[in-house]
C-alpha positions, 0 to 999 in steps of 0.5 A, spaced: 131 489 263 130 493 257 123 494 254 124 490 248 127 484 252 121 484 256 117 484 250 121 478 247 121 474 253 113 475 254 112 473 246 116 467 248 112 465 254 106 466 250 108 461 244 110 456 249 103 456 252 100 455 246 105 450 244 101 443 242 103 436 241 101 433 234 096 429 238 092 435 241 092 438 234 089 432 231 084 432 236 082 439 234 082 438 227 078 432 227 073 435 231 073 441 226 072 436 220 067 433 223 063 439 224 064 442 217 063 435 214 056 436 216 055 442 211 061 441 206 064 435 202 071 436 204 076 434 199 082 436 203 084 435 211 083 442 215 089 445 217 090 449 223 094 455 225 095 459 232 098 465 233 098 470 239 095 477 237 095 482 242 092 479 249 089 473 245 090 468 239 088 468 232 086 461 230 086 460 223 082 454 220 083 452 212 079 447 209 078 445 202 071 443 200 068 441 193 061 443 194 056 445 199 051 440 202 044 441 202 041 442 209 035 445 213 035 449 219 032 445 225 027 449 229 
């Protein structure tokens, strides 16, 4: 097997490993929204994108917020 074919197969396997069901993504997004809503007034549901990068993953979370909430550090 050529090196390019091995790399393509490896990427395909990695993509399958990070494949999630819509329900799994919804659970993560609900948790993220719950945490961020402690700090921001969220105006749009967060989005989540997971990509392989090197030996790990790049996880991008985007959320639209109206403004920052007032909060204080708990000692």
